[in-house]
C-alpha positions as CSV (number, residue, x, y, z in Angstrom):
1,M,-57.6,-88.9,-32.0
2,A,-60.2,-86.7,-30.3
3,F,-59.9,-83.5,-29.2
4,P,-61.8,-81.0,-27.1
5,I,-62.5,-78.1,-29.1
6,R,-63.7,-74.6,-29.3
7,L,-65.6,-73.2,-32.5
8,F,-64.9,-69.7,-33.6
9,K,-66.9,-68.1,-36.6
10,Y,-65.6,-64.9,-38.9
11,S,-67.5,-63.7,-41.9
12,T,-64.9,-63.5,-45.3
13,N,-64.4,-60.6,-47.9
14,G,-64.0,-63.0,-50.4
15,P,-63.1,-67.0,-51.3
16,E,-59.4,-66.1,-50.9
17,D,-59.7,-63.8,-47.7
18,T,-57.7,-65.5,-45.2
19,T,-57.2,-62.9,-42.5
20,P,-59.9,-64.9,-40.3
21,L,-56.9,-66.6,-39.1
22,D,-55.4,-63.5,-38.0
23,R,-58.3,-62.6,-35.9
24,L,-58.3,-66.0,-34.7
25,R,-54.5,-65.2,-33.4
26,T,-55.1,-61.6,-31.9
27,E,-58.7,-61.9,-30.4
28,E,-58.7,-65.7,-29.4
29,G,-55.0,-66.6,-28.8
30,F,-55.2,-69.5,-31.3
31,E,-52.5,-70.6,-33.9
32,A,-52.6,-72.3,-37.1
33,D,-51.4,-75.3,-35.5
34,D,-54.5,-75.2,-33.3
35,V,-56.9,-75.6,-36.1
36,L,-58.5,-79.0,-36.7
37,A,-60.5,-77.8,-39.4
38,V,-61.9,-74.8,-41.4
39,V,-65.5,-75.2,-42.5
40,G,-66.7,-72.5,-44.9
41,K,-69.3,-71.0,-47.2
42,S,-68.1,-69.3,-50.2
43,E,-70.1,-67.4,-52.7
44,G,-69.8,-69.3,-55.9
45,N,-73.0,-71.1,-57.4
46,G,-72.2,-74.6,-55.5
47,C,-72.1,-76.4,-59.0
48,V,-69.4,-78.4,-60.9
49,N,-67.7,-75.0,-61.7
50,D,-67.9,-73.4,-58.4
51,F,-64.3,-72.4,-58.5
52,S,-64.7,-70.1,-55.4
53,R,-64.8,-73.3,-53.6
54,T,-61.6,-74.4,-55.0
55,L,-59.8,-71.3,-54.5
56,S,-61.1,-71.2,-50.7
57,S,-59.6,-74.7,-50.4
58,V,-56.5,-74.1,-52.0
59,V,-55.5,-70.9,-49.9
60,W,-56.8,-72.5,-46.3
61,H,-54.7,-75.6,-46.9
62,S,-51.5,-73.8,-47.3
63,R,-52.3,-72.1,-43.8
64,I,-53.3,-75.0,-41.7
65,P,-51.6,-78.2,-40.7
66,P,-51.3,-80.8,-43.2
67,T,-53.3,-83.2,-41.3
68,S,-56.0,-80.8,-40.8
69,I,-58.7,-80.3,-43.4
70,A,-60.5,-77.4,-45.3
71,V,-64.2,-78.2,-46.3
72,F,-66.1,-75.4,-48.3
73,S,-69.6,-75.5,-49.4
74,G,-70.6,-73.1,-52.3
75,G,-73.5,-71.2,-52.6
76,T,-74.5,-68.2,-50.4
77,E,-77.5,-67.5,-52.3
78,G,-80.4,-65.2,-50.4
79,A,-78.8,-63.7,-46.9
80,L,-76.3,-66.5,-46.4
81,N,-73.1,-64.9,-45.3
82,P,-69.7,-66.0,-46.9
83,H,-67.9,-67.0,-43.8
84,V,-65.6,-69.6,-42.0
85,T,-65.9,-71.6,-39.0
86,F,-62.8,-72.6,-37.0
87,V,-62.6,-75.7,-35.1
88,V,-59.6,-75.5,-33.0
89,K,-58.1,-77.8,-30.2
90,E,-58.8,-76.3,-26.7
91,Q,-55.4,-74.9,-25.2
92,G,-54.2,-77.3,-22.7
93,G,-56.5,-80.2,-23.7
94,E,-59.3,-79.4,-21.2
95,S,-62.5,-80.5,-21.6
96,T,-65.2,-78.4,-23.3
97,G,-68.0,-80.5,-23.8
98,V,-67.6,-81.0,-27.6
99,V,-64.8,-83.2,-29.0
100,A,-63.7,-83.2,-32.7
101,L,-62.0,-86.1,-35.2
102,V,-60.5,-85.5,-38.7
103,G,-59.8,-87.9,-41.1
104,R,-59.4,-88.6,-44.8
105,T,-60.2,-91.7,-47.0
106,R,-57.8,-92.9,-49.7
107,K,-58.1,-91.2,-52.9
108,F,-60.8,-92.4,-55.4
109,E,-60.5,-93.6,-58.6
110,P,-63.0,-92.2,-60.8
111,E,-65.1,-95.1,-61.5
112,E,-65.5,-95.2,-57.8
113,V,-67.3,-92.3,-57.2
114,G,-70.9,-92.7,-56.0
115,S,-70.2,-96.7,-56.0
116,S,-70.5,-99.0,-53.2
117,V,-66.7,-98.6,-53.0
118,Q,-67.0,-95.2,-52.0
119,V,-69.5,-96.2,-49.3
120,R,-67.3,-98.8,-47.9
121,E,-64.4,-96.6,-47.7
122,V,-66.3,-93.6,-45.6
123,E,-67.9,-96.4,-43.5
124,K,-64.2,-97.8,-43.0
125,T,-62.6,-94.5,-42.2
126,I,-65.2,-93.0,-39.8
127,K,-65.0,-96.5,-37.8
128,G,-61.4,-96.4,-37.8
129,M,-61.5,-92.5,-36.3
130,M,-63.8,-93.6,-33.8
131,A,-62.1,-96.7,-32.5
132,E,-58.9,-94.7,-32.0
133,A,-60.6,-92.5,-29.9
134,N,-62.7,-94.8,-28.3
135,L,-65.8,-92.9,-29.1
136,P,-69.1,-94.7,-29.5
137,P,-71.1,-93.9,-32.5
138,S,-74.1,-92.7,-30.0
139,L,-72.1,-89.7,-29.0
140,V,-71.6,-88.3,-32.5
141,H,-73.8,-85.6,-33.7
142,L,-72.2,-84.6,-36.9
143,A,-70.7,-86.3,-39.9
144,L,-69.6,-83.5,-42.3
145,C,-68.0,-84.9,-45.4
146,K,-66.2,-83.5,-48.4
147,C,-66.5,-85.7,-51.1
148,P,-65.4,-85.7,-55.2
149,L,-67.1,-85.5,-58.0
150,L,-67.2,-86.6,-61.7
151,T,-65.7,-84.0,-64.5
152,T,-65.8,-84.3,-68.1
153,S,-62.3,-85.5,-68.3
154,K,-62.8,-88.3,-65.4
155,I,-66.1,-89.5,-67.3
156,S,-63.7,-89.8,-70.2
157,S,-61.1,-91.6,-68.7
158,I,-63.8,-94.0,-66.8
159,L,-65.2,-94.9,-70.6
160,A,-61.4,-95.0,-71.9
161,K,-60.7,-98.1,-69.4
162,G,-64.3,-99.6,-70.8
163,L,-66.0,-99.0,-67.7
164,E,-69.4,-97.6,-66.9
165,P,-69.5,-94.3,-64.8
166,I,-72.1,-93.9,-62.1
167,T,-73.5,-91.2,-64.5
168,T,-72.6,-89.4,-67.6
169,D,-73.7,-86.1,-65.9
170,T,-71.3,-84.1,-64.4
171,Y,-73.7,-82.4,-61.9
172,S,-75.3,-85.5,-61.1
173,S,-72.6,-87.0,-59.9
174,M,-72.3,-84.5,-57.1
175,G,-75.5,-86.2,-55.8
176,S,-74.7,-89.6,-56.4
177,S,-71.1,-89.0,-54.6
178,R,-73.1,-87.2,-51.6
179,Y,-75.6,-90.1,-51.2
180,A,-72.5,-92.7,-51.5
181,A,-70.7,-90.9,-48.7
182,A,-73.9,-90.5,-46.6
183,L,-74.9,-94.1,-46.6
184,G,-71.1,-94.9,-45.3
185,I,-72.2,-92.4,-42.7
186,A,-75.4,-94.0,-41.9
187,V,-73.4,-97.5,-41.6
188,A,-70.7,-96.4,-39.4
189,L,-73.1,-94.6,-37.1
190,E,-75.3,-97.8,-37.0
191,E,-78.1,-95.8,-38.5
192,M,-78.4,-98.8,-41.4
193,S,-77.4,-102.3,-41.8
194,G,-73.9,-102.7,-42.9
195,S,-74.6,-106.0,-45.3
196,D,-73.9,-105.7,-49.0
197,E,-77.5,-106.4,-49.7
198,A,-78.4,-103.5,-47.4
199,I,-76.0,-101.1,-49.1
200,A,-76.8,-102.4,-52.9
201,E,-80.6,-101.7,-51.9
202,G,-79.9,-98.2,-50.6
203,L,-78.0,-97.0,-53.8
204,R,-80.6,-98.4,-55.7
205,S,-83.2,-96.9,-53.8
206,G,-81.5,-93.2,-54.8
207,G,-82.3,-91.3,-51.6
208,E,-84.7,-93.4,-49.6
209,S,-81.8,-94.4,-47.3
210,W,-80.6,-91.7,-45.1
211,S,-78.5,-90.4,-42.2
212,A,-79.9,-88.2,-39.4
213,R,-76.3,-87.2,-38.9
214,A,-74.8,-86.6,-42.0
215,S,-73.5,-83.5,-44.0
216,C,-72.0,-84.3,-47.2
217,S,-71.0,-81.7,-50.2
218,S,-69.4,-82.6,-53.5
219,G,-66.5,-80.8,-55.1
220,A,-63.8,-80.7,-58.1
221,E,-61.0,-79.6,-55.4
222,L,-60.3,-83.1,-54.2
223,D,-60.0,-86.9,-55.2
224,D,-60.6,-88.1,-51.7
225,C,-63.3,-87.7,-48.8
226,H,-62.4,-85.2,-45.8
227,I,-64.4,-85.8,-42.9
228,L,-65.2,-84.2,-39.5
229,L,-66.8,-85.6,-36.7
230,L,-68.4,-83.7,-33.8
231,A,-69.6,-85.5,-30.8
232,G,-70.5,-84.8,-27.4
233,E,-68.3,-85.9,-24.3
234,P,-69.5,-88.6,-22.4
235,H,-69.1,-86.8,-18.8
236,E,-70.5,-83.8,-17.6
237,V,-67.9,-81.0,-18.1
238,K,-66.7,-78.2,-16.1
239,P,-64.5,-76.1,-18.3
240,L,-62.2,-73.4,-16.9
241,P,-63.6,-70.5,-15.1
242,E,-62.7,-68.0,-17.9
243,R,-64.1,-70.1,-20.7
244,K,-68.0,-71.3,-20.8
245,R,-69.0,-74.9,-21.8
246,L,-69.8,-76.1,-25.3
247,G,-72.9,-78.3,-26.3
248,I,-74.1,-79.7,-29.2
249,S,-77.6,-81.2,-30.3
250,S,-78.7,-82.6,-33.7
251,G,-81.9,-83.5,-35.2
252,Y,-83.6,-83.5,-38.7
253,M,-85.7,-81.2,-41.0
254,K,-88.6,-83.1,-42.4
255,D,-89.2,-80.3,-45.2
256,A,-87.4,-77.3,-46.2
257,I,-90.0,-75.1,-43.6
258,D,-89.7,-77.3,-41.1
259,A,-88.8,-74.5,-38.4
260,Q,-90.3,-76.5,-35.7
261,A,-87.4,-79.1,-35.9
262,L,-85.0,-76.0,-35.2
263,L,-87.0,-74.4,-32.5
264,A,-87.0,-77.9,-30.6
265,I,-83.2,-77.2,-30.5
266,L,-83.1,-73.6,-29.9
267,D,-85.5,-73.2,-27.3
268,P,-84.1,-75.5,-24.6
269,I,-80.9,-73.5,-25.2
270,A,-82.4,-70.2,-24.9
271,A,-83.6,-71.5,-21.6
272,Q,-80.4,-72.3,-20.3
273,G,-79.4,-68.6,-21.3
274,G,-77.1,-70.5,-24.1
275,R,-75.7,-68.7,-27.2
276,V,-75.7,-70.4,-30.7
277,V,-72.2,-70.6,-32.3
278,Q,-73.0,-72.3,-35.2
279,V,-75.9,-74.3,-37.1
280,F,-75.2,-77.2,-39.4
281,V,-77.9,-77.7,-42.1
282,K,-78.6,-79.8,-45.1
283,A,-81.2,-78.3,-47.8
284,E,-83.1,-79.8,-50.9
285,A,-85.5,-79.1,-52.9
286,S,-88.3,-82.1,-52.5
287,P,-88.2,-84.6,-54.9
288,S,-91.6,-85.2,-54.8
289,G,-92.2,-81.6,-55.9
290,L,-94.2,-81.0,-53.3
291,V,-93.8,-78.8,-49.9
292,R,-96.6,-79.8,-47.2
293,N,-98.8,-80.8,-50.2
294,K,-98.4,-77.9,-52.2
295,R,-96.4,-77.7,-55.3
296,H,-93.1,-76.3,-55.6
297,T,-91.1,-75.0,-59.0
298,M,-87.6,-75.2,-57.6
299,S,-87.0,-78.4,-59.5
300,T,-88.7,-76.9,-62.9
301,D,-86.8,-73.7,-63.0
302,S,-84.3,-73.6,-65.9
303,D,-82.5,-70.7,-65.0
304,V,-81.5,-71.2,-61.3
305,H,-80.7,-74.8,-60.3
306,S,-82.7,-76.2,-57.4
307,T,-80.3,-76.6,-55.0
308,R,-79.7,-72.8,-54.8
309,H,-83.4,-72.3,-54.3
310,A,-83.2,-74.5,-51.4
311,R,-80.1,-72.9,-49.8
312,A,-82.0,-69.5,-50.0
313,A,-85.1,-71.0,-48.6
314,V,-83.6,-72.9,-45.5
315,G,-80.7,-70.3,-45.5
316,G,-83.5,-67.8,-44.8
317,L,-85.4,-70.0,-42.2
318,V,-82.2,-70.9,-40.1
319,A,-81.2,-67.2,-40.1
320,G,-84.4,-65.5,-39.2
321,L,-84.6,-68.0,-36.2
322,T,-81.3,-67.5,-35.1
323,G,-80.6,-64.1,-35.9
324,D,-77.5,-64.8,-37.5
325,T,-77.0,-65.3,-41.6
326,A,-73.4,-66.8,-41.0
327,V,-74.9,-70.5,-40.7
328,Y,-73.6,-73.4,-42.7
329,V,-76.5,-74.4,-45.0
330,S,-75.3,-76.8,-47.5
331,G,-77.4,-77.7,-50.7
332,G,-77.9,-81.5,-51.9
333,A,-79.2,-83.3,-48.9
334,E,-79.5,-87.0,-50.6
335,G,-79.4,-89.2,-47.8
336,Q,-78.7,-86.8,-45.6
337,G,-82.1,-86.4,-43.5
338,P,-85.5,-87.7,-45.0
339,P,-86.0,-87.0,-48.7
340,G,-87.0,-83.0,-49.0
341,G,-85.7,-82.2,-45.5
342,G,-82.1,-82.5,-44.3
343,S,-79.8,-83.4,-40.9
344,L,-79.5,-80.5,-38.6
345,T,-76.5,-80.1,-35.9
346,V,-76.4,-77.2,-33.6
347,V,-73.2,-76.0,-31.6
348,Y,-73.8,-73.7,-28.7
349,E,-72.2,-72.3,-25.5
350,V,-73.5,-72.1,-22.0
351,A,-72.0,-70.8,-18.8
């Protein structure tokens, strides 16, 4: 079901901090039962062993309805601020301009992570969500997906079955899982063919196929995919007098310094006298080793992983242009925007 929503954002003092829920109640009048999703940034390393992400997921799932989801992306390098964004159902069901849907795939067997099975399950789940809500793919601006990864124990269990995992490197499995989820989103949103041949070729290409509206991250804290869809409403909305109208725009960054892509969204918002509520953006180190034909060293640093460099770089760019460090910048953009770039979604409010 699609719900008209509001977005509220609060900084956190640590991965275990759920006091923003109290502020949501006292400052905005929304209860835990109104929450559809909690989307956050935690201050871990964003890698396989990022237990800040696991802790945040556990404490938040215990405080929101079982049908709701908590999605946390680890890594707040540079100026990025640890925070949570609440996606809440509008009181009274009044239209706001933006609707949200949440859903889950079935749990995956370890050998299915990063495979065509994961692609199909994400595709099927999103198509089912949209069909139930009578929502066309063209209205969806963001498909945010949290997906599983392979731990050493899961890799061992695959090998014990006489099967071959998508990779035997736990960190690489994060990218494989993100990419499979992104392809499932691309098919569901009609950004690429859904034929078996197209999916097989997409998986073989290792990142050449992509969705402009996918934002996927991986974690050891779950075995299924948690999915949030944000979409515009098909008709002009006139909210209640005391409420502002929400809007949503999306695009993609061609590379890590593509300020023009963000300004193409921000400038029209400013012209309307609007206020940015949240930015969702993907970031990755260009696999070519170049940014605007100049060599970068993000992928050759043996001390700091490239995803951490990319989050800091893109986070600084987005924060500088919006004047806000509490932005959702997620590393690892395989299939989520063009290689070296990333998907981009802005939710804003106007009078």
